[in-house]
All heavy atoms as a GROMACS GRO file, in nm:
protein
  575
    1MET      N    1  -0.960  -1.374   2.129
    1MET     CA    2  -0.906  -1.275   2.218
    1MET      C    3  -0.928  -1.138   2.156
    1MET      O    4  -0.914  -1.120   2.038
    1MET     CB    5  -0.758  -1.301   2.242
    1MET     CG    6  -0.695  -1.196   2.329
    1MET     SD    7  -0.525  -1.232   2.369
    1MET     CE    8  -0.551  -1.354   2.494
    2SER      N    9  -0.959  -1.041   2.239
    2SER     CA   10  -0.986  -0.906   2.191
    2SER      C   11  -0.857  -0.830   2.166
    2SER      O   12  -0.756  -0.851   2.233
    2SER     CB   13  -1.068  -0.828   2.293
    2SER     OG   14  -1.194  -0.888   2.307
    3THR      N   15  -0.865  -0.739   2.071
    3THR     CA   16  -0.754  -0.649   2.042
    3THR      C   17  -0.763  -0.530   2.136
    3THR      O   18  -0.872  -0.479   2.159
    3THR     CB   19  -0.764  -0.600   1.897
    3THR    OG1   20  -0.767  -0.713   1.812
    3THR    CG2   21  -0.649  -0.511   1.860
    4PRO      N   22  -0.651  -0.482   2.190
    4PRO     CA   23  -0.658  -0.363   2.274
    4PRO      C   24  -0.719  -0.247   2.197
    4PRO      O   25  -0.696  -0.231   2.077
    4PRO     CB   26  -0.511  -0.334   2.308
    4PRO     CG   27  -0.440  -0.462   2.284
    4PRO     CD   28  -0.518  -0.534   2.177
    5THR      N   29  -0.794  -0.164   2.267
    5THR     CA   30  -0.862  -0.054   2.200
    5THR      C   31  -0.792   0.079   2.225
    5THR      O   32  -0.851   0.184   2.216
    5THR     CB   33  -1.009  -0.044   2.244
    5THR    OG1   34  -1.014  -0.032   2.385
    5THR    CG2   35  -1.088  -0.164   2.199
    6SER      N   36  -0.661   0.077   2.258
    6SER     CA   37  -0.592   0.204   2.276
    6SER      C   38  -0.566   0.267   2.140
    6SER      O   39  -0.498   0.208   2.060
    6SER     CB   40  -0.460   0.191   2.346
    6SER     OG   41  -0.433   0.069   2.390
    7VAL      N   42  -0.623   0.381   2.122
    7VAL     CA   43  -0.607   0.457   1.998
    7VAL      C   44  -0.582   0.601   2.038
    7VAL      O   45  -0.596   0.638   2.153
    7VAL     CB   46  -0.732   0.446   1.908
    7VAL    CG1   47  -0.748   0.303   1.858
    7VAL    CG2   48  -0.856   0.488   1.980
    8GLY      N   49  -0.547   0.682   1.943
    8GLY     CA   50  -0.521   0.823   1.973
    8GLY      C   51  -0.640   0.892   2.035
    8GLY      O   52  -0.747   0.895   1.977
    9ALA      N   53  -0.622   0.945   2.154
    9ALA     CA   54  -0.732   1.014   2.222
    9ALA      C   55  -0.752   1.152   2.161
    9ALA      O   56  -0.662   1.211   2.102
    9ALA     CB   57  -0.701   1.025   2.370
   10GLY      N   58  -0.873   1.205   2.177
   10GLY     CA   59  -0.902   1.339   2.131
   10GLY      C   60  -0.963   1.345   1.992
   10GLY      O   61  -0.989   1.452   1.941
   11ARG      N   62  -0.984   1.231   1.931
   11ARG     CA   63  -1.049   1.230   1.800
   11ARG      C   64  -1.144   1.112   1.792
   11ARG      O   65  -1.122   1.009   1.855
   11ARG     CB   66  -0.947   1.226   1.688
   11ARG     CG   67  -0.870   1.098   1.676
   11ARG     CD   68  -0.770   1.107   1.559
   11ARG     NE   69  -0.746   0.979   1.500
   11ARG     CZ   70  -0.660   0.890   1.544
   11ARG    NH1   71  -0.589   0.914   1.652
   11ARG    NH2   72  -0.643   0.776   1.482
   12ALA      N   73  -1.249   1.128   1.716
   12ALA     CA   74  -1.348   1.022   1.702
   12ALA      C   75  -1.289   0.907   1.621
   12ALA      O   76  -1.216   0.928   1.525
   12ALA     CB   77  -1.472   1.076   1.634
   13VAL      N   78  -1.320   0.787   1.664
   13VAL     CA   79  -1.268   0.666   1.601
   13VAL      C   80  -1.385   0.572   1.575
   13VAL      O   81  -1.474   0.558   1.659
   13VAL     CB   82  -1.166   0.597   1.694
   13VAL    CG1   83  -1.116   0.467   1.635
   13VAL    CG2   84  -1.049   0.690   1.726
   14GLY      N   85  -1.384   0.507   1.460
   14GLY     CA   86  -1.487   0.408   1.429
   14GLY      C   87  -1.456   0.277   1.498
   14GLY      O   88  -1.343   0.228   1.494
   15PHE      N   89  -1.556   0.220   1.564
   15PHE     CA   90  -1.542   0.090   1.630
   15PHE      C   91  -1.648  -0.004   1.574
   15PHE      O   92  -1.765   0.032   1.568
   15PHE     CB   93  -1.563   0.103   1.782
   15PHE     CG   94  -1.450   0.169   1.853
   15PHE    CD1   95  -1.447   0.306   1.869
   15PHE    CD2   96  -1.345   0.094   1.905
   15PHE    CE1   97  -1.343   0.368   1.935
   15PHE    CE2   98  -1.240   0.155   1.972
   15PHE     CZ   99  -1.239   0.292   1.986
   16HIS      N  100  -1.606  -0.122   1.535
   16HIS     CA  101  -1.700  -0.225   1.493
   16HIS      C  102  -1.745  -0.300   1.617
   16HIS      O  103  -1.664  -0.335   1.701
   16HIS     CB  104  -1.636  -0.322   1.394
   16HIS     CG  105  -1.729  -0.430   1.352
   16HIS    ND1  106  -1.720  -0.557   1.400
   16HIS    CD2  107  -1.836  -0.428   1.268
   16HIS    CE1  108  -1.817  -0.631   1.347
   16HIS    NE2  109  -1.889  -0.554   1.267
   17TYR      N  110  -1.877  -0.322   1.627
   17TYR     CA  111  -1.928  -0.396   1.742
   17TYR      C  112  -2.020  -0.508   1.697
   17TYR      O  113  -2.080  -0.503   1.590
   17TYR     CB  114  -2.004  -0.302   1.838
   17TYR     CG  115  -2.131  -0.242   1.782
   17TYR    CD1  116  -2.251  -0.312   1.785
   17TYR    CD2  117  -2.130  -0.115   1.725
   17TYR    CE1  118  -2.367  -0.256   1.733
   17TYR    CE2  119  -2.246  -0.059   1.674
   17TYR     CZ  120  -2.363  -0.131   1.678
   17TYR     OH  121  -2.478  -0.075   1.626
   18ILE      N  122  -2.027  -0.609   1.782
   18ILE     CA  123  -2.121  -0.719   1.768
   18ILE      C  124  -2.177  -0.745   1.906
   18ILE      O  125  -2.102  -0.757   2.003
   18ILE     CB  126  -2.054  -0.848   1.714
   18ILE    CG1  127  -1.987  -0.822   1.580
   18ILE    CG2  128  -2.156  -0.961   1.705
   18ILE    CD1  129  -1.899  -0.936   1.535
   19LEU      N  130  -2.310  -0.751   1.917
   19LEU     CA  131  -2.376  -0.780   2.043
   19LEU      C  132  -2.487  -0.880   2.015
   19LEU      O  133  -2.572  -0.858   1.930
   19LEU     CB  134  -2.436  -0.652   2.103
   19LEU     CG  135  -2.514  -0.670   2.233
   19LEU    CD1  136  -2.417  -0.687   2.350
   19LEU    CD2  137  -2.605  -0.551   2.259
   20THR      N  138  -2.483  -0.992   2.086
   20THR     CA  139  -2.587  -1.094   2.075
   20THR      C  140  -2.656  -1.106   2.210
   20THR      O  141  -2.588  -1.118   2.312
   20THR     CB  142  -2.529  -1.230   2.032
   20THR    OG1  143  -2.464  -1.214   1.906
   20THR    CG2  144  -2.637  -1.336   2.021
   21VAL      N  145  -2.789  -1.101   2.208
   21VAL     CA  146  -2.868  -1.110   2.330
   21VAL      C  147  -2.975  -1.217   2.315
   21VAL      O  148  -3.011  -1.255   2.204
   21VAL     CB  149  -2.933  -0.974   2.366
   21VAL    CG1  150  -2.827  -0.866   2.384
   21VAL    CG2  151  -3.035  -0.932   2.262
   22GLN      N  152  -3.026  -1.263   2.430
   22GLN     CA  153  -3.135  -1.361   2.432
   22GLN      C  154  -3.236  -1.321   2.538
   22GLN      O  155  -3.200  -1.287   2.650
   22GLN     CB  156  -3.083  -1.501   2.461
   22GLN     CG  157  -3.191  -1.608   2.455
   22GLN     CD  158  -3.135  -1.747   2.470
   22GLN    OE1  159  -3.028  -1.768   2.525
   22GLN    NE2  160  -3.208  -1.844   2.419
   23THR      N  161  -3.365  -1.327   2.500
   23THR     CA  162  -3.472  -1.294   2.593
   23THR      C  163  -3.512  -1.420   2.670
   23THR      O  164  -3.474  -1.531   2.634
   23THR     CB  165  -3.596  -1.240   2.519
   23THR    OG1  166  -3.651  -1.345   2.440
   23THR    CG2  167  -3.562  -1.120   2.432
   24ALA      N  168  -3.591  -1.401   2.774
   24ALA     CA  169  -3.641  -1.515   2.853
   24ALA      C  170  -3.726  -1.607   2.768
   24ALA      O  171  -3.732  -1.728   2.792
   24ALA     CB  172  -3.720  -1.465   2.973
   25ALA      N  173  -3.791  -1.552   2.664
   25ALA     CA  174  -3.874  -1.632   2.574
   25ALA      C  175  -3.790  -1.712   2.474
   25ALA      O  176  -3.843  -1.792   2.398
   25ALA     CB  177  -3.972  -1.542   2.499
   26GLY      N  178  -3.660  -1.688   2.474
   26GLY     CA  179  -3.572  -1.762   2.383
   26GLY      C  180  -3.539  -1.690   2.254
   26GLY      O  181  -3.463  -1.742   2.173
   27ASP      N  182  -3.595  -1.570   2.234
   27ASP     CA  183  -3.562  -1.493   2.114
   27ASP      C  184  -3.416  -1.449   2.120
   27ASP      O  185  -3.369  -1.406   2.225
   27ASP     CB  186  -3.652  -1.370   2.102
   27ASP     CG  187  -3.799  -1.405   2.089
   27ASP    OD1  188  -3.828  -1.507   2.025
   27ASP    OD2  189  -3.882  -1.332   2.144
   28VAL      N  190  -3.347  -1.460   2.008
   28VAL     CA  191  -3.207  -1.419   2.000
   28VAL      C  192  -3.196  -1.308   1.897
   28VAL      O  193  -3.256  -1.313   1.790
   28VAL     CB  194  -3.116  -1.538   1.960
   28VAL    CG1  195  -2.972  -1.494   1.941
   28VAL    CG2  196  -3.124  -1.648   2.065
   29LEU      N  197  -3.119  -1.204   1.932
   29LEU     CA  198  -3.097  -1.091   1.843
   29LEU      C  199  -2.949  -1.058   1.842
   29LEU      O  200  -2.885  -1.054   1.947
   29LEU     CB  201  -3.175  -0.968   1.892
   29LEU     CG  202  -3.144  -0.836   1.821
   29LEU    CD1  203  -3.201  -0.836   1.680
   29LEU    CD2  204  -3.196  -0.718   1.901
   30THR      N  205  -2.894  -1.037   1.723
   30THR     CA  206  -2.757  -0.990   1.709
   30THR      C  207  -2.760  -0.857   1.635
   30THR      O  208  -2.824  -0.845   1.531
   30THR     CB  209  -2.670  -1.091   1.630
   30THR    OG1  210  -2.663  -1.214   1.704
   30THR    CG2  211  -2.529  -1.038   1.609
   31VAL      N  212  -2.692  -0.758   1.692
   31VAL     CA  213  -2.675  -0.629   1.625
   31VAL      C  214  -2.526  -0.613   1.597
   31VAL      O  215  -2.442  -0.651   1.678
   31VAL     CB  216  -2.730  -0.510   1.708
   31VAL    CG1  217  -2.881  -0.514   1.715
   31VAL    CG2  218  -2.671  -0.505   1.846
   32SER      N  219  -2.496  -0.560   1.480
   32SER     CA  220  -2.358  -0.543   1.438
   32SER      C  221  -2.350  -0.423   1.347
   32SER      O  222  -2.430  -0.410   1.255
   32SER     CB  223  -2.311  -0.669   1.365
   32SER     OG  224  -2.182  -0.649   1.312
   33SER      N  225  -2.255  -0.336   1.372
   33SER     CA  226  -2.237  -0.217   1.290
   33SER      C  227  -2.107  -0.148   1.331
   33SER      O  228  -2.028  -0.204   1.407
   33SER     CB  229  -2.356  -0.122   1.309
   33SER     OG  230  -2.351  -0.018   1.213
   34VAL      N  231  -2.089  -0.027   1.280
   34VAL     CA  232  -1.975   0.055   1.319
   34VAL      C  233  -2.030   0.179   1.387
   34VAL      O  234  -2.121   0.244   1.336
   34VAL     CB  235  -1.889   0.095   1.197
   34VAL    CG1  236  -1.779   0.192   1.238
   34VAL    CG2  237  -1.831  -0.029   1.130
   35ALA      N  238  -1.978   0.209   1.505
   35ALA     CA  239  -2.017   0.329   1.579
   35ALA      C  240  -1.893   0.414   1.600
   35ALA      O  241  -1.782   0.363   1.610
   35ALA     CB  242  -2.077   0.290   1.714
   36THR      N  243  -1.913   0.544   1.605
   36THR     CA  244  -1.802   0.636   1.623
   36THR      C  245  -1.802   0.687   1.767
   36THR      O  246  -1.902   0.739   1.814
   36THR     CB  247  -1.813   0.754   1.525
   36THR    OG1  248  -1.818   0.701   1.392
   36THR    CG2  249  -1.695   0.847   1.537
   37PHE      N  250  -1.690   0.667   1.833
   37PHE     CA  251  -1.673   0.713   1.971
   37PHE      C  252  -1.540   0.788   1.982
   37PHE      O  253  -1.444   0.755   1.914
   37PHE     CB  254  -1.668   0.595   2.069
   37PHE     CG  255  -1.794   0.512   2.072
   37PHE    CD1  256  -1.795   0.385   2.020
   37PHE    CD2  257  -1.910   0.562   2.128
   37PHE    CE1  258  -1.909   0.307   2.024
   37PHE    CE2  259  -2.026   0.486   2.132
   37PHE     CZ  260  -2.025   0.358   2.081
   38ASP      N  261  -1.536   0.887   2.068
   38ASP     CA  262  -1.412   0.957   2.099
   38ASP      C  263  -1.355   0.893   2.225
   38ASP      O  264  -1.414   0.906   2.333
   38ASP     CB  265  -1.439   1.106   2.122
   38ASP     CG  266  -1.313   1.185   2.150
   38ASP    OD1  267  -1.208   1.124   2.180
   38ASP    OD2  268  -1.320   1.309   2.146
   39PRO      N  269  -1.242   0.822   2.216
   39PRO     CA  270  -1.186   0.754   2.332
   39PRO      C  271  -1.152   0.849   2.448
   39PRO      O  272  -1.141   0.806   2.561
   39PRO     CB  273  -1.060   0.688   2.278
   39PRO     CG  274  -1.084   0.672   2.132
   39PRO     CD  275  -1.166   0.793   2.094
   40ALA      N  276  -1.138   0.977   2.420
   40ALA     CA  277  -1.110   1.073   2.527
   40ALA      C  278  -1.236   1.101   2.609
   40ALA      O  279  -1.228   1.150   2.722
   40ALA     CB  280  -1.056   1.204   2.468
   41VAL      N  281  -1.353   1.070   2.553
   41VAL     CA  282  -1.480   1.099   2.619
   41VAL      C  283  -1.553   0.972   2.659
   41VAL      O  284  -1.611   0.964   2.766
   41VAL     CB  285  -1.571   1.184   2.526
   41VAL    CG1  286  -1.704   1.213   2.590
   41VAL    CG2  287  -1.500   1.313   2.485
   42PHE      N  288  -1.552   0.871   2.571
   42PHE     CA  289  -1.626   0.747   2.594
   42PHE      C  290  -1.535   0.638   2.647
   42PHE      O  291  -1.426   0.616   2.594
   42PHE     CB  292  -1.687   0.695   2.462
   42PHE     CG  293  -1.828   0.737   2.440
   42PHE    CD1  294  -1.859   0.861   2.387
   42PHE    CD2  295  -1.933   0.651   2.473
   42PHE    CE1  296  -1.989   0.899   2.366
   42PHE    CE2  297  -2.064   0.688   2.454
   42PHE     CZ  298  -2.093   0.812   2.400
   43SER      N  299  -1.580   0.568   2.749
   43SER     CA  300  -1.509   0.450   2.797
   43SER      C  301  -1.568   0.327   2.726
   43SER      O  302  -1.674   0.336   2.661
   43SER     CB  303  -1.527   0.434   2.948
   43SER     OG  304  -1.664   0.412   2.978
   44ARG      N  305  -1.504   0.215   2.740
   44ARG     CA  306  -1.555   0.090   2.681
   44ARG      C  307  -1.691   0.057   2.741
   44ARG      O  308  -1.782   0.014   2.670
   44ARG     CB  309  -1.455  -0.023   2.705
   44ARG     CG  310  -1.494  -0.153   2.640
   44ARG     CD  311  -1.384  -0.258   2.663
   44ARG     NE  312  -1.421  -0.384   2.606
   44ARG     CZ  313  -1.399  -0.420   2.480
   44ARG    NH1  314  -1.341  -0.335   2.398
   44ARG    NH2  315  -1.436  -0.538   2.437
   45SER      N  316  -1.707   0.079   2.872
   45SER     CA  317  -1.835   0.048   2.936
   45SER      C  318  -1.946   0.142   2.890
   45SER      O  319  -2.061   0.101   2.874
   45SER     CB  320  -1.824   0.049   3.088
   45SER     OG  321  -1.783   0.175   3.134
   46ALA      N  322  -1.912   0.268   2.863
   46ALA     CA  323  -2.012   0.362   2.811
   46ALA      C  324  -2.053   0.322   2.669
   46ALA      O  325  -2.172   0.328   2.633
   46ALA     CB  326  -1.958   0.505   2.812
   47ALA      N  327  -1.957   0.278   2.589
   47ALA     CA  328  -1.988   0.231   2.454
   47ALA      C  329  -2.078   0.108   2.462
   47ALA      O  330  -2.176   0.096   2.387
   47ALA     CB  331  -1.860   0.199   2.378
   48TYR      N  332  -2.049   0.018   2.555
   48TYR     CA  333  -2.132  -0.102   2.574
   48TYR      C  334  -2.276  -0.063   2.607
   48TYR      O  335  -2.370  -0.119   2.550
   48TYR     CB  336  -2.073  -0.188   2.686
   48TYR     CG  337  -2.164  -0.298   2.734
   48TYR    CD1  338  -2.176  -0.416   2.663
   48TYR    CD2  339  -2.239  -0.283   2.850
   48TYR    CE1  340  -2.262  -0.518   2.706
   48TYR    CE2  341  -2.323  -0.383   2.895
   48TYR     CZ  342  -2.334  -0.500   2.822
   48TYR     OH  343  -2.418  -0.599   2.866
   49GLN      N  344  -2.294   0.034   2.697
   49GLN     CA  345  -2.429   0.077   2.733
   49GLN      C  346  -2.502   0.137   2.614
   49GLN      O  347  -2.622   0.113   2.595
   49GLN     CB  348  -2.424   0.177   2.849
   49GLN     CG  349  -2.381   0.116   2.981
   49GLN     CD  350  -2.469   0.001   3.026
   49GLN    OE1  351  -2.590   0.002   3.006
   49GLN    NE2  352  -2.408  -0.099   3.086
   50GLU      N  353  -2.433   0.214   2.532
   50GLU     CA  354  -2.494   0.270   2.410
   50GLU      C  355  -2.538   0.160   2.315
   50GLU      O  356  -2.647   0.164   2.259
   50GLU     CB  357  -2.394   0.362   2.339
   50GLU     CG  358  -2.368   0.493   2.410
   50GLU     CD  359  -2.484   0.588   2.399
   50GLU    OE1  360  -2.549   0.594   2.293
   50GLU    OE2  361  -2.511   0.657   2.499
   51ILE      N  362  -2.452   0.061   2.296
   51ILE     CA  363  -2.482  -0.048   2.204
   51ILE      C  364  -2.594  -0.136   2.260
   51ILE      O  365  -2.683  -0.181   2.187
   51ILE     CB  366  -2.354  -0.128   2.174
   51ILE    CG1  367  -2.255  -0.038   2.099
   51ILE    CG2  368  -2.385  -0.254   2.096
   51ILE    CD1  369  -2.113  -0.087   2.097
   52ARG      N  370  -2.594  -0.157   2.391
   52ARG     CA  371  -2.701  -0.234   2.456
   52ARG      C  372  -2.836  -0.164   2.434
   52ARG      O  373  -2.938  -0.229   2.414
   52ARG     CB  374  -2.670  -0.249   2.604
   52ARG     CG  375  -2.752  -0.353   2.674
   52ARG     CD  376  -2.711  -0.365   2.821
   52ARG     NE  377  -2.773  -0.479   2.884
   52ARG     CZ  378  -2.901  -0.487   2.919
   52ARG    NH1  379  -2.982  -0.386   2.894
   52ARG    NH2  380  -2.948  -0.595   2.977
   53SER      N  381  -2.835  -0.032   2.436
   53SER     CA  382  -2.957   0.046   2.411
   53SER      C  383  -3.010   0.024   2.269
   53SER      O  384  -3.132   0.023   2.247
   53SER     CB  385  -2.932   0.195   2.433
   53SER     OG  386  -2.906   0.220   2.568
   54ILE      N  387  -2.921   0.005   2.175
   54ILE     CA  388  -2.962  -0.022   2.037
   54ILE      C  389  -3.039  -0.154   2.031
   54ILE      O  390  -3.145  -0.162   1.969
   54ILE     CB  391  -2.839  -0.026   1.943
   54ILE    CG1  392  -2.777   0.114   1.932
   54ILE    CG2  393  -2.876  -0.081   1.805
   54ILE    CD1  394  -2.640   0.116   1.867
   55ALA      N  395  -2.987  -0.256   2.099
   55ALA     CA  396  -3.056  -0.386   2.101
   55ALA      C  397  -3.191  -0.372   2.171
   55ALA      O  398  -3.292  -0.428   2.125
   55ALA     CB  399  -2.970  -0.491   2.171
   56ALA      N  400  -3.197  -0.296   2.280
   56ALA     CA  401  -3.323  -0.276   2.352
   56ALA      C  402  -3.425  -0.206   2.264
   56ALA      O  403  -3.544  -0.242   2.266
   56ALA     CB  404  -3.298  -0.196   2.480
   57ASP      N  405  -3.382  -0.109   2.188
   57ASP     CA  406  -3.473  -0.039   2.096
   57ASP      C  407  -3.529  -0.136   1.991
   57ASP      O  408  -3.648  -0.131   1.958
   57ASP     CB  409  -3.402   0.076   2.025
   57ASP     CG  410  -3.378   0.195   2.117
   57ASP    OD1  411  -3.438   0.201   2.227
   57ASP    OD2  412  -3.297   0.282   2.079
   58GLU      N  413  -3.443  -0.223   1.939
   58GLU     CA  414  -3.489  -0.318   1.837
   58GLU      C  415  -3.588  -0.418   1.894
   58GLU      O  416  -3.684  -0.457   1.827
   58GLU     CB  417  -3.370  -0.388   1.773
   58GLU     CG  418  -3.293  -0.297   1.681
   58GLU     CD  419  -3.216  -0.371   1.574
   58GLU    OE1  420  -3.251  -0.486   1.541
   58GLU    OE2  421  -3.120  -0.311   1.524
   59LEU      N  422  -3.566  -0.460   2.019
   59LEU     CA  423  -3.656  -0.558   2.082
   59LEU      C  424  -3.780  -0.493   2.142
   59LEU      O  425  -3.880  -0.559   2.164
   59LEU     CB  426  -3.581  -0.634   2.192
   59LEU     CG  427  -3.482  -0.740   2.146
   59LEU    CD1  428  -3.401  -0.790   2.264
   59LEU    CD2  429  -3.554  -0.855   2.079
   60GLY      N  430  -3.770  -0.366   2.173
   60GLY     CA  431  -3.882  -0.297   2.238
   60GLY      C  432  -3.880  -0.309   2.389
   60GLY      O  433  -3.972  -0.266   2.457
   61HIS      N  434  -3.775  -0.367   2.444
   61HIS     CA  435  -3.758  -0.378   2.590
   61HIS      C  436  -3.611  -0.409   2.620
   61HIS      O  437  -3.534  -0.440   2.529
   61HIS     CB  438  -3.849  -0.487   2.649
   61HIS     CG  439  -3.822  -0.624   2.594
   61HIS    ND1  440  -3.721  -0.705   2.641
   61HIS    CD2  441  -3.883  -0.694   2.495
   61HIS    CE1  442  -3.721  -0.820   2.575
   61HIS    NE2  443  -3.819  -0.814   2.484
   62ASP      N  444  -3.574  -0.398   2.746
   62ASP     CA  445  -3.434  -0.423   2.783
   62ASP      C  446  -3.420  -0.544   2.877
   62ASP      O  447  -3.323  -0.556   2.951
   62ASP     CB  448  -3.371  -0.300   2.846
   62ASP     CG  449  -3.436  -0.261   2.977
   62ASP    OD1  450  -3.537  -0.324   3.016
   62ASP    OD2  451  -3.386  -0.168   3.042
   63ARG      N  452  -3.515  -0.634   2.868
   63ARG     CA  453  -3.512  -0.754   2.953
   63ARG      C  454  -3.450  -0.870   2.874
   63ARG      O  455  -3.521  -0.952   2.816
   63ARG     CB  456  -3.652  -0.788   3.002
   63ARG     CG  457  -3.710  -0.679   3.091
   63ARG     CD  458  -3.856  -0.705   3.129
   63ARG     NE  459  -3.944  -0.740   3.018
   63ARG     CZ  460  -4.004  -0.652   2.937
   63ARG    NH1  461  -3.984  -0.522   2.954
   63ARG    NH2  462  -4.082  -0.693   2.839
   64PHE      N  463  -3.319  -0.874   2.871
   64PHE     CA  464  -3.249  -0.979   2.800
   64PHE      C  465  -3.112  -1.002   2.863
   64PHE      O  466  -3.063  -0.920   2.939
   64PHE     CB  467  -3.233  -0.945   2.651
   64PHE     CG  468  -3.173  -0.809   2.623
   64PHE    CD1  469  -3.039  -0.786   2.638
   64PHE    CD2  470  -3.254  -0.705   2.580
   64PHE    CE1  471  -2.984  -0.661   2.611
   64PHE    CE2  472  -3.202  -0.580   2.553
   64PHE     CZ  473  -3.065  -0.559   2.568
   65SER      N  474  -3.055  -1.115   2.829
   65SER     CA  475  -2.920  -1.149   2.874
   65SER      C  476  -2.825  -1.132   2.756
   65SER      O  477  -2.858  -1.171   2.643
   65SER     CB  478  -2.913  -1.294   2.922
   65SER     OG  479  -2.996  -1.312   3.034
   66VAL      N  480  -2.709  -1.077   2.784
   66VAL     CA  481  -2.608  -1.062   2.680
   66VAL      C  482  -2.530  -1.192   2.670
   66VAL      O  483  -2.475  -1.241   2.769
   66VAL     CB  484  -2.514  -0.944   2.711
   66VAL    CG1  485  -2.402  -0.936   2.609
   66VAL    CG2  486  -2.593  -0.814   2.714
   67LEU      N  487  -2.527  -1.248   2.550
   67LEU     CA  488  -2.454  -1.372   2.525
   67LEU      C  489  -2.314  -1.346   2.472
   67LEU      O  490  -2.222  -1.423   2.498
   67LEU     CB  491  -2.530  -1.460   2.426
   67LEU     CG  492  -2.673  -1.499   2.463
   67LEU    CD1  493  -2.736  -1.579   2.350
   67LEU    CD2  494  -2.674  -1.578   2.593
   68PHE      N  495  -2.299  -1.237   2.395
   68PHE     CA  496  -2.171  -1.208   2.332
   68PHE      C  497  -2.159  -1.058   2.309
   68PHE      O  498  -2.256  -0.994   2.269
   68PHE     CB  499  -2.159  -1.282   2.198
   68PHE     CG  500  -2.030  -1.255   2.126
   68PHE    CD1  501  -1.914  -1.321   2.163
   68PHE    CD2  502  -2.025  -1.164   2.022
   68PHE    CE1  503  -1.794  -1.295   2.097
   68PHE    CE2  504  -1.906  -1.138   1.956
   68PHE     CZ  505  -1.791  -1.205   1.994
   69PHE      N  506  -2.040  -1.004   2.333
   69PHE     CA  507  -2.014  -0.863   2.304
   69PHE      C  508  -1.870  -0.850   2.257
   69PHE      O  509  -1.778  -0.904   2.319
   69PHE     CB  510  -2.035  -0.776   2.428
   69PHE     CG  511  -1.997  -0.632   2.406
   69PHE    CD1  512  -2.069  -0.552   2.320
   69PHE    CD2  513  -1.888  -0.576   2.471
   69PHE    CE1  514  -2.034  -0.419   2.298
   69PHE    CE2  515  -1.853  -0.444   2.452
   69PHE     CZ  516  -1.927  -0.364   2.366
   70ALA      N  517  -1.851  -0.781   2.145
   70ALA     CA  518  -1.716  -0.751   2.094
   70ALA      C  519  -1.714  -0.606   2.048
   70ALA      O  520  -1.811  -0.558   1.987
   70ALA     CB  521  -1.680  -0.843   1.979
   71LEU      N  522  -1.606  -0.537   2.079
   71LEU     CA  523  -1.587  -0.398   2.037
   71LEU      C  524  -1.441  -0.382   1.999
   71LEU      O  525  -1.352  -0.400   2.083
   71LEU     CB  526  -1.623  -0.304   2.152
   71LEU     CG  527  -1.606  -0.154   2.127
   71LEU    CD1  528  -1.708  -0.106   2.024
   71LEU    CD2  529  -1.620  -0.077   2.256
   72GLU      N  530  -1.417  -0.353   1.872
   72GLU     CA  531  -1.280  -0.341   1.821
   72GLU      C  532  -1.269  -0.218   1.732
   72GLU      O  533  -1.366  -0.181   1.665
   72GLU     CB  534  -1.247  -0.464   1.734
   72GLU     CG  535  -1.270  -0.598   1.799
   72GLU     CD  536  -1.170  -0.631   1.908
   72GLU    OE1  537  -1.062  -0.570   1.908
   72GLU    OE2  538  -1.202  -0.715   1.992
   73PRO      N  539  -1.153  -0.155   1.729
   73PRO     CA  540  -1.134  -0.045   1.633
   73PRO      C  541  -1.160  -0.096   1.492
   73PRO      O  542  -1.121  -0.208   1.457
   73PRO     CB  543  -0.988  -0.005   1.650
   73PRO     CG  544  -0.952  -0.053   1.788
   73PRO     CD  545  -1.033  -0.178   1.810
   74ASP      N  546  -1.227  -0.018   1.412
   74ASP     CA  547  -1.264  -0.059   1.275
   74ASP      C  548  -1.147  -0.030   1.182
   74ASP      O  549  -1.152   0.061   1.097
   74ASP     CB  550  -1.390   0.015   1.231
   74ASP     CG  551  -1.445  -0.040   1.101
   74ASP    OD1  552  -1.432  -0.162   1.079
   74ASP    OD2  553  -1.501   0.039   1.021
   75ARG      N  554  -1.042  -0.108   1.199
   75ARG     CA  555  -0.924  -0.095   1.115
   75ARG      C  556  -0.846  -0.226   1.122
   75ARG      O  557  -0.866  -0.307   1.212
   75ARG     CB  558  -0.836   0.020   1.163
   75ARG     CG  559  -0.785  -0.002   1.303
   75ARG     CD  560  -0.703   0.110   1.353
   75ARG     NE  561  -0.657   0.076   1.488
   75ARG     CZ  562  -0.580   0.148   1.559
   75ARG    NH1  563  -0.536   0.264   1.514
   75ARG    NH2  564  -0.544   0.111   1.679
   76PHE      N  565  -0.756  -0.245   1.028
   76PHE     CA  566  -0.669  -0.364   1.030
   76PHE      C  567  -0.541  -0.330   1.100
   76PHE      O  568  -0.495  -0.222   1.106
   76PHE     CB  569  -0.638  -0.412   0.888
   76PHE     CG  570  -0.755  -0.484   0.827
   76PHE    CD1  571  -0.823  -0.429   0.721
   76PHE    CD2  572  -0.795  -0.607   0.877
   76PHE    CE1  573  -0.929  -0.495   0.663
   76PHE    CE2  574  -0.901  -0.674   0.820
   76PHE     CZ  575  -0.969  -0.618   0.713
   0.00000   0.00000   0.00000
C-alpha cells in the first residue's frame, strides 16, 4: 500500500520513485531514483509523466506498458 504524499506545500521535496515497464518485444526496464518536486506545482500525475519520460529516454521510444509505479516521499 502506498504512503500518502501530503507534505508541506511551497517547497521542493525529494520523492523516491520506481517505474518498471515492458515493451512489446518483451524487454523489461526498471528506473529508480530520487526526484525533487514542489507539491505546490507538481501533481502526482505530472510527476508520473516526468518519470515515464525518463524510461522513454533510456529505451529510445515510448512504446511500452507500465507494469509497476511507486512514488513516495524520500523520508522515513
